[in-house]
N, C-alpha and C positions, 0 to 999 in steps of 0.2 A: 504493500499499499505505500508506504512512504517513496518507493523508488517510482510509484505512478506519480504521485505529488509532483518530485523534483523534476522527472521529465516534463510535466506538466506545465510548471513553471520557468522550464528553459526556454518552452515553446511557446510564452507569453510575454519572456524577458527579449528573445526574437524579433518578435510582431510590434513589440512599442520601439525597436531598434536603439534601446540601450539608452534612450530620451531619458532625462531625468523625471521621476514619476512626481505628479502634485497630487492635491487634494482631487481636483477634479477627474485624474485619472484613478485615483484612487475608490473615488465613489462610482464612476462608470464600471471597476472591477466587482464592486458586491451588487449592484443593481443588474451584472451580468447572471448571478445566481453561485458562482465560482463560491467554492468553500474558503470558509473562515481561515484554514488552516494555510491554502494554497495563497492566499492573500496575503497573508504576513509572509511567507515563501518569499515572496516578489517585490515586497517590501524591501526585506533584507538584502536582497540580492541586485538590487535594480537602484542606482545612483536618484537621489530623491530632495526635490527641493518644494518642501511643504511648509506652508502658512499655519503655523500654530498657535496664535494668541487666541484668547479667550474667547474671541466671538467666529473663527474659524473652527473651534473644538466644537463649540455648541451648532454650528453649522454640520459639522461633520456627521455629529451625533443625529440632527434632525435629519437629514438623509440615509439614516439606516445603518452607519458604517460603527459595528459593533466596539465596544471599550477596549476590548484586545489587540482589533486591530489600531486604534488610537495611539495606545501604547505602542504597540511596536513600530509605529511612526516617530511618536518621541522619542524613545530610545536611540532611531537610527539618526536623531539630530542633533543628540547628545555627542558631546567632545570624547568622550568613549564610548561612544557606540559605532564609531566608523562610519557613520551615513554622512551624505553630503547636505549640509544643512542649509548651503547657499551663501555665496557670496557677500561682502556687505552691501545693504542696498535692495537686496532682491526681497520677494514677499514672502520669506522665510524668517522674517526677523520684527515679528510687530508685536511677538511675547517679549520682547526684551526694552519694549518701550519702559522709560523710569527706571532703567537698571543701572545697578552700580556696584564697584570695587569695594567702599567701603561705606559705612553705615554712621552720618554727621546730622541726622535729621532725626525726631522722635516718630515713632510710627510701628506696621509690625514687617516683617521683610521674611523673604525665600530666600533660599541659595539655588541657583539656578546656574551650574558651572561655576566658574569662578566670578560670577554677580551675585549681585540682590535684587530681589524685584518688591517690590512694595505689594502688601496686599492689600486689598482692596475692601472700602466697608460698605455695611450696606445699616439703614436707619431699621431698628426694631420696634414692632408693632404689640404693643402689651396686651395682651386679653384681660389680665386681672387688673382692675381698678386701685388707682395711687400705687401702680407698682416703683415709681420712682423714688417717691416717700421710702419704701421700702429697700432701697439700694443707697449704699453710703460710697463715697468716691475711692475709699480704700477697697472695696470690690466686696463688700461684706452685705448679705443680702439676709433681710430680716424675717423671711416670711416666703411660702411656699409660690412662684411667679411661672406665668405662661405668658409667652410670647410668640410671635409668625415673623417671618420675613418672607416680603413678596417673591412669588418664581420658586419655579422646581428646585432649580439650579444654583450655585453660586456661579461665578465667572472667573475665577480662580479655581486652577487645575492643577494638581500636585500629583508627582508619583514619592511612592516608597522608594527607598530610605531619602526621606527630607528633613530637610533643618530649616526652621524657624527662628527667627532673633526678635527678641522685643527691645526697644528702646525707647522709654516712659516718657509724655511731658511731662513737661512742670507740672508739679500739683500731685501727679501720679506715681505709685512704686510698683515693681514687679507684681506685686499681691494682688493688685487691682484687677487682673485680668484672671477670665474664670474661661475654661475649655468644655466644649459642650457639645454632644452630638447633636444632628436634628433630622427630624425625621419627614418627609416629604409628604403632606397630605392634600388634595385638592388646589393645586398649583403654590399651594404655599409651603415654607419648611418651619416646622412646630419646634420648639424646644420648652425642656422644665429647668426650673433651677429653684434650688431650697435653700434653708441657714445651712451652715458649716457644722459638718458631723463632729462631734466634738473628740472624739475616738481616734477617726483616719485623717482629721484636719483639713478635709476633702468637703466644699459644696455637694449639697444633694443633687446628683444628676450630673455632677461635670466629671471629666475624665482627669485623675490627679496626673502634674507631671513636676518636674522640678526644673532649676533654671542651674543654669554657667554665667559666671560673668567675663565675658571674652573682650570689653571694650569699656570704653567711658559711657557711662548710662547705656550699656548693650548686653543683651542675657540671652544664651542658647536655650531655647527650650529643649528639655530633655524628659522622654518617654518611655516605659517602662517597657513595653510591647509597640510595635507599630500599630498605627490608627488602621484599622479594616478599610475598604472601600464605603463611602458613602459621602453626606453633607455635615461639614461641621462648622463652628460657627467660636472667636473665641471673643466673649464679653469684654466688656470697658463699661465704667462709668465715666463721664469725661465732665466734669463740672466745669461750666461757662457763666457768667456771671452770676453766680450762685443758683444756677440752675441745673438740674444734670440733664444731660443727653445720651439716651443708650446706643452705641452704635456696637453693630459685630465686624468683625474681620473674618469674613466667610470663605473658605474654602472646601473644593469638592477633592478626596483622592479616590484615583483611578486604577482600574484594577494593575 
């Protein structure tokens, strides 16, 4: 069976004439009815010039491209993946917008290659009345709270092993951030969070993590185990003119 797949992959490579495969080409392969394994083999063997920004990844998913195939495209574009991510200025670079090699501004960032990209934030809609009165700026939750984020998926796509760095703004400490799983429901992402458990020291519903200081006011998030594929958010209570505004740094872990 494996030999048949390799032969079929070779025939497809010949048909494409070894031209760099792009997003449109992958979508055509998927819509042609070829197996997932065969398409992934083609991606691994053929030069690629993929656009893999958040919008492009969502478009691929909407076109029926599986997360396994998207993951193979992402791996092909990594510096250690042996892939041709394309020269500077080609459409494969949107994901690097806002990238930097060091962190000097407040925010949350994830590492991609040798650069750091900023995690986008989304506003929280609280289903629990008076929610903000029950969250202190130190990240302390006083009662059980339910919240939602619009849309079924974050526009930040991460892969394991991931590296997230936290640089708190003035007035906050690294302890103000709470990592939460989210559940897609009817076009929204729902989450729950509650007071800190006195024994574990972790907020109810949260995923525990440690931190390592790696720079001036910069901390690396350290997880006990890798996160499973799915939707996640890092909650922060940011005080502005005495009024708290809840935001989530959201991301999705791909296969």
